[in-house]
C-alpha positions as CSV (number, residue, x, y, z in Angstrom):
1,M,107.5,84.1,213.5
2,E,105.5,83.8,216.7
3,R,106.5,81.4,219.6
4,V,103.5,79.1,220.4
5,V,102.7,78.2,223.9
6,I,100.1,76.1,225.7
7,T,97.8,77.9,228.1
8,G,95.0,75.4,228.8
9,M,94.5,71.6,229.1
10,G,91.4,69.4,229.4
11,V,91.0,65.6,229.7
12,I,88.3,63.0,229.6
13,S,90.0,59.6,230.0
14,P,90.0,56.1,231.5
15,L,92.2,57.5,234.3
16,G,89.9,60.4,235.2
17,N,87.9,63.2,233.8
18,T,90.1,66.1,234.8
19,V,93.8,66.8,234.0
20,D,94.7,66.5,237.7
21,Q,93.0,63.1,238.0
22,F,94.5,61.8,234.8
23,W,98.0,62.9,235.7
24,S,97.9,61.7,239.3
25,R,97.0,58.2,238.3
26,L,99.3,58.1,235.3
27,A,102.3,59.2,237.5
28,A,101.3,56.5,240.0
29,G,101.4,53.8,237.3
30,E,97.8,52.9,237.6
31,S,95.9,51.1,234.9
32,G,92.5,52.3,233.6
33,I,91.7,49.1,231.8
34,T,88.5,47.4,233.1
35,P,85.9,44.8,232.0
36,I,83.5,46.3,229.5
37,D,80.1,46.9,231.1
38,S,78.4,49.1,228.4
39,F,77.3,46.0,226.4
40,D,77.2,42.2,226.6
41,T,80.6,40.8,225.7
42,T,79.7,37.1,226.0
43,H,80.4,36.3,222.4
44,F,83.4,38.6,221.9
45,K,87.0,37.5,222.0
46,T,88.0,40.6,223.9
47,K,86.0,41.7,226.9
48,I,88.1,44.6,228.3
49,A,88.7,48.3,227.4
50,G,89.9,51.6,228.6
51,S,86.4,53.0,229.3
52,V,85.6,56.4,230.6
53,Q,84.0,56.2,234.0
54,A,81.6,58.5,235.9
55,F,80.9,60.6,232.9
56,D,77.3,62.0,232.9
57,P,76.6,64.0,229.8
58,N,73.1,65.0,231.0
59,A,74.5,66.5,234.2
60,R,77.3,68.3,232.2
61,F,75.3,69.7,229.3
62,G,71.6,69.2,230.1
63,R,69.5,66.3,228.6
64,K,68.4,68.2,225.5
65,E,71.9,69.2,224.4
66,A,73.5,65.9,225.4
67,R,71.0,64.0,223.2
68,R,72.1,66.0,220.1
69,M,75.8,64.9,220.5
70,D,77.4,61.5,220.0
71,R,79.7,60.4,222.9
72,F,82.8,61.5,221.1
73,S,81.6,65.0,220.7
74,Q,80.6,65.0,224.4
75,F,84.1,64.0,225.4
76,A,85.6,66.7,223.2
77,L,83.4,69.5,224.4
78,A,83.9,68.5,228.1
79,A,87.6,68.5,227.7
80,A,87.5,71.8,225.8
81,E,85.5,73.4,228.6
82,E,88.1,72.4,231.2
83,A,90.9,73.7,229.0
84,W,89.1,77.0,228.4
85,T,88.6,77.4,232.1
86,H,92.2,76.7,232.9
87,S,93.3,79.1,230.2
88,G,91.6,82.1,231.7
89,L,90.5,83.3,228.3
90,R,87.5,85.6,228.1
91,L,85.6,85.6,224.8
92,E,84.7,89.3,225.1
93,E,88.4,90.2,225.2
94,L,89.3,88.1,222.0
95,D,89.2,88.7,218.3
96,R,86.8,85.8,217.6
97,E,87.9,85.7,214.0
98,R,91.4,84.7,215.2
99,L,90.1,82.1,217.6
100,G,90.1,78.6,215.9
101,V,89.3,75.0,216.6
102,Y,91.4,72.1,215.3
103,V,89.8,68.9,216.7
104,G,89.3,65.6,215.0
105,S,88.1,62.0,215.5
106,G,89.0,58.8,213.8
107,V,85.6,57.2,213.5
108,G,83.2,59.8,214.6
109,G,79.8,58.9,215.9
110,I,80.0,55.1,215.4
111,Q,77.6,54.3,218.2
112,T,75.0,56.7,216.8
113,L,75.3,55.1,213.4
114,M,74.8,51.6,214.9
115,D,71.8,52.7,217.0
116,Q,70.1,54.4,214.1
117,G,70.9,51.5,211.8
118,E,69.1,49.2,214.2
119,L,66.1,51.6,214.2
120,L,66.0,51.5,210.4
121,R,65.9,47.8,210.3
122,S,63.5,47.3,213.1
123,R,61.1,50.2,212.8
124,G,61.5,51.6,209.3
125,P,63.1,54.7,207.6
126,E,60.6,57.1,209.2
127,R,62.1,56.4,212.6
128,V,65.7,57.4,211.7
129,S,66.7,60.6,213.5
130,P,67.2,63.7,211.3
131,T,70.2,64.4,213.5
132,L,72.0,61.2,212.6
133,I,74.3,62.8,210.1
134,P,75.4,65.8,212.1
135,M,75.9,63.5,215.1
136,L,77.9,61.0,213.0
137,I,80.3,63.1,211.1
138,S,83.8,63.5,212.5
139,N,84.0,67.3,212.3
140,M,81.1,67.7,214.7
141,A,83.4,67.7,217.8
142,A,85.2,70.8,216.4
143,A,81.9,72.3,215.4
144,M,80.3,71.9,218.8
145,I,83.4,73.4,220.5
146,S,83.3,76.3,218.1
147,I,79.6,76.9,218.7
148,K,79.8,76.6,222.5
149,L,82.9,78.8,222.9
150,G,82.2,81.3,220.1
151,A,85.2,80.6,218.0
152,Q,84.8,82.1,214.5
153,G,88.3,81.6,213.2
154,P,89.8,78.7,211.3
155,T,88.3,75.3,212.0
156,L,89.8,72.0,211.0
157,S,89.0,68.3,211.7
158,P,92.0,66.2,210.7
159,V,91.3,62.5,210.1
160,T,94.7,60.9,210.4
161,A,93.5,57.9,212.4
162,C,95.5,57.4,215.6
163,S,97.8,60.4,214.9
164,I,94.9,62.9,215.0
165,G,95.8,64.7,218.2
166,N,99.4,65.4,217.1
167,T,98.2,66.4,213.6
168,A,95.7,68.9,215.1
169,I,98.3,70.3,217.5
170,G,101.0,70.5,214.9
171,E,98.9,72.1,212.2
172,A,97.5,74.6,214.8
173,F,101.1,75.3,215.9
174,R,102.1,76.3,212.4
175,L,99.1,78.5,211.8
176,I,99.7,80.5,214.9
177,R,103.5,80.5,214.3
178,Y,103.0,82.2,210.9
179,G,100.4,84.7,212.2
180,G,97.2,83.1,211.0
181,A,95.5,83.0,214.4
182,D,96.0,84.1,218.0
183,V,94.4,81.1,219.8
184,I,93.5,77.6,218.7
185,I,91.7,74.9,220.6
186,A,93.3,71.6,219.5
187,G,93.1,67.9,220.1
188,G,91.1,64.8,219.5
189,A,88.3,62.7,220.8
190,E,87.0,59.1,220.3
191,A,84.2,56.9,221.6
192,A,84.8,53.6,219.8
193,V,84.4,51.2,222.7
194,T,81.4,49.7,220.8
195,E,80.3,46.3,219.7
196,I,81.2,46.7,216.0
197,A,84.6,48.1,216.7
198,L,85.4,45.4,219.2
199,A,84.3,42.7,216.8
200,S,86.3,44.1,213.9
201,F,89.5,44.7,215.8
202,G,89.1,41.3,217.5
203,N,88.6,39.4,214.2
204,A,91.7,41.1,213.0
205,T,93.5,39.6,216.0
206,A,94.7,43.1,216.9
207,L,93.3,43.2,220.5
208,S,94.6,41.7,223.7
209,T,92.5,38.8,225.0
210,R,94.0,38.9,228.5
211,N,90.5,39.2,229.8
212,G,91.2,37.7,233.2
213,E,93.8,40.3,234.0
214,P,92.6,43.6,232.5
215,Q,95.1,45.8,234.2
216,G,97.9,43.7,232.9
217,A,96.6,43.5,229.3
218,S,98.3,46.6,227.8
219,R,102.0,45.8,227.9
220,P,104.1,47.7,225.3
221,F,107.5,46.3,224.6
222,D,106.9,43.2,226.7
223,Q,107.6,39.9,225.1
224,D,104.2,38.5,226.3
225,R,102.1,41.3,224.8
226,D,99.2,40.0,222.6
227,G,97.7,43.2,221.1
228,F,96.4,46.6,222.1
229,V,93.5,47.5,224.4
230,I,90.9,49.8,222.8
231,A,90.1,52.9,224.8
232,E,88.1,56.1,224.6
233,G,88.3,59.7,225.7
234,G,89.0,63.3,224.7
235,A,92.0,65.6,225.2
236,I,92.2,69.3,224.3
237,V,95.0,71.9,224.6
238,I,94.8,75.6,224.0
239,L,97.6,76.9,221.8
240,E,98.3,80.6,221.9
241,S,100.9,83.0,220.4
242,L,103.4,83.9,223.1
243,S,102.7,87.6,222.5
244,H,99.0,87.2,223.0
245,A,99.5,85.1,226.1
246,L,101.9,87.7,227.6
247,R,99.6,90.6,226.9
248,R,96.9,89.0,229.1
249,D,99.4,87.7,231.7
250,A,98.4,84.0,231.1
251,V,99.7,81.0,232.9
252,I,101.9,79.1,230.5
253,Y,102.2,75.3,230.7
254,G,104.7,74.7,228.0
255,E,105.7,75.5,224.5
256,V,105.4,73.7,221.1
257,T,108.5,74.1,219.1
258,G,108.4,71.6,216.3
259,Y,106.1,69.3,214.2
260,G,106.8,66.6,211.7
261,A,104.5,64.6,209.5
262,S,105.1,61.8,207.1
263,S,103.5,58.7,205.5
264,D,104.8,55.2,205.5
265,A,103.4,54.6,202.0
266,Y,103.3,50.9,202.9
267,H,100.1,49.3,204.1
268,M,96.5,50.0,205.1
269,V,97.0,49.0,208.8
270,A,100.5,47.7,209.3
271,T,103.3,50.0,210.4
272,H,106.4,49.9,208.2
273,P,108.6,47.2,209.8
274,E,111.7,49.4,209.6
275,G,110.0,52.5,211.0
276,I,110.8,54.6,208.0
277,G,107.9,57.0,208.4
278,A,108.3,57.3,212.1
279,Y,111.9,58.1,211.7
280,Q,111.2,60.8,209.1
281,A,108.4,62.4,211.2
282,M,110.7,62.6,214.3
283,K,113.6,64.0,212.2
284,L,111.4,66.7,210.7
285,A,110.0,67.7,214.1
286,L,113.4,68.1,215.6
287,S,114.6,70.1,212.5
288,E,111.7,72.5,212.8
289,A,112.3,72.9,216.5
290,G,116.0,73.7,215.7
291,I,117.3,71.1,218.2
292,S,119.7,68.2,217.9
293,P,118.8,64.6,218.9
294,G,121.1,65.0,221.8
295,E,119.0,67.7,223.4
296,V,115.9,65.5,223.8
297,D,115.3,64.5,227.4
298,V,112.3,62.2,227.0
299,I,110.3,60.4,224.3
300,S,106.6,59.7,224.7
301,A,106.2,56.6,222.5
302,H,103.2,55.7,220.4
303,A,103.7,52.1,221.7
304,T,100.3,50.4,221.3
305,S,101.5,47.0,222.5
306,T,101.6,45.3,219.2
307,I,104.7,43.3,218.1
308,V,105.4,45.0,214.8
309,G,104.5,48.5,216.1
310,D,106.6,48.4,219.2
311,R,109.6,47.0,217.3
312,S,109.4,49.4,214.4
313,E,109.2,52.4,216.7
314,T,112.2,51.2,218.6
315,L,114.1,50.9,215.3
316,A,113.1,54.4,214.3
317,I,114.3,55.8,217.6
318,K,117.6,54.0,217.2
319,K,118.0,55.2,213.6
320,L,117.5,58.8,214.6
321,F,119.3,59.0,217.9
322,G,122.0,56.4,217.4
323,E,123.9,55.4,220.5
324,Q,122.1,58.3,222.4
325,A,118.9,56.3,222.0
326,Y,120.0,54.1,225.0
327,R,120.2,57.1,227.4
328,I,116.9,58.7,226.5
329,P,113.9,57.5,228.7
330,V,111.0,56.3,226.6
331,T,107.6,56.1,228.2
332,A,104.4,54.4,227.0
333,N,101.2,55.9,228.4
334,K,99.0,53.4,226.6
335,S,100.2,50.8,229.1
336,M,97.8,52.5,231.5
337,T,95.2,54.2,229.3
338,G,94.9,51.7,226.5
339,H,94.8,53.0,222.9
340,A,92.2,55.8,222.6
341,L,92.7,56.0,218.9
342,G,91.9,59.6,217.8
343,A,92.1,60.9,221.4
344,A,95.5,59.2,222.1
345,G,97.8,62.0,220.7
346,G,96.1,64.7,222.8
347,L,96.2,62.6,226.0
348,E,99.9,61.9,225.5
349,A,100.7,65.5,224.7
350,I,99.1,66.6,228.0
351,A,101.0,63.8,229.8
352,L,104.3,65.0,228.3
353,L,103.5,68.6,229.2
354,K,102.9,67.5,232.8
355,S,106.1,65.6,232.8
356,L,108.1,68.6,231.7
357,Q,106.4,70.7,234.4
358,E,106.8,68.2,237.2
359,G,110.1,66.7,236.3
360,L,108.5,63.2,236.4
361,I,108.3,60.5,233.7
362,P,105.3,58.2,234.0
363,P,106.3,54.5,233.8
364,T,105.6,51.9,231.2
365,I,103.7,49.4,233.3
366,N,103.5,45.7,232.8
367,L,107.0,45.6,231.3
368,E,108.2,42.4,233.0
369,Q,110.3,40.8,230.3
370,P,111.3,43.1,227.4
371,D,111.0,41.8,223.8
372,E,114.5,41.1,222.7
373,Y,114.1,43.6,219.8
374,C,113.0,46.3,222.3
375,D,116.1,47.2,224.3
376,L,115.8,50.8,225.1
377,D,115.1,52.4,228.5
378,Y,111.3,52.3,228.7
379,V,111.0,53.5,232.3
380,P,109.6,50.1,233.5
381,N,106.9,50.0,236.1
382,V,107.9,52.9,238.3
383,A,107.8,56.6,237.6
384,R,111.2,58.4,237.5
385,Q,112.2,61.8,238.6
386,A,114.4,63.6,236.0
387,D,115.5,67.0,234.9
388,L,113.4,67.6,231.8
389,K,113.4,70.4,229.4
390,I,112.5,69.0,225.9
391,G,110.4,66.0,225.0
392,I,108.9,64.6,221.8
393,S,105.6,62.8,221.4
394,N,105.0,60.2,218.7
395,S,101.6,59.3,217.2
396,F,101.2,56.9,214.3
397,G,97.9,55.9,212.6
398,F,96.3,53.4,210.2
399,G,97.2,54.1,206.6
400,G,100.7,55.0,207.6
401,H,100.0,58.5,209.0
402,N,102.8,59.7,211.3
403,A,102.8,62.9,213.4
404,V,105.4,64.0,215.9
405,I,105.4,67.1,218.1
406,V,108.3,68.7,220.1
407,L,107.3,70.2,223.4
408,R,109.6,72.3,225.6
409,K,109.4,73.5,229.2
410,Y,108.5,77.1,229.0
411,E,111.3,79.6,229.6
412,A,110.6,83.3,229.2
């Protein structure tokens, strides 16, 4: 079996639109949550989000190409281009049939659908764009990356809600591991900071309404949390077989060693209160990686800042790690980025890779008074230097989808 390494990373996020910007602000404990300015929030319960700033698709892609992509595809393609540049890959030197793309989105082109629906109602069916469907469908992010970068190998667009990024990375890892591809571009993207999404999540009382204090609104594990903060972005990594990477003398950022997936089989949106699926996914990931719970140095938690979600994940960690759970630092990136849905797993995988590289664990900000049921070491408010070798990243999604990956600092 092949070892699988990561040779490229790309980010579009509320904390910045490059990996360096994203990591710098994450490590500094800065929040990317701001008042929504893309539409009028007067009649909405929640008026804040983790919105991507200073992103100009026309400047990046040209006006004609940008108009043919929904915002989620634009995020995915921009992140993929950064990852490709960082990887040093050259298309003319690759077997294109062994270059794949595994990139998904939870809701796809929701803004395009809303815009075109309004045109249908106001101006009639003849005004609806013929590009509506290709802009809307969730697989179009993967398709646009494949077209732009010339990837002719396996292409997959997982739709596992908020666990998409880890599902994509994990499935790509396995394909390369068993010889099905040399290189796969993997991750997720989302652009759901929209009126309809904000209204629906708000009416479900899932969102924080701490509108007067945006940067303090996302507060995983804190007793005063009142819901998650919706966010957007795109995050892409380039996975490559170690033998392929070594042949071209690539820079290697880290290694994927394990992947676990499970289903809660419990509820449409609620996490299993005992964390059964989360426990199973973590256990499977460690088993595939061939490591014991005692070898894990850091956990990147899913931690959306909901009461049941944070508590159930804490229970799952305790169940798997036992007394060791209290010595393993647990970090919650969503305290700073908000919850980017289908992009979250990719963002957190890149954050974990940078942690392993730099020996620095980003903090869980806004943790002032921990929930009594959340009693682990969540690295509160200030980043921490640590000797890190192995980390796991948790991602859980609506419908009970769970996906966990194990990342290791690269050693030849």
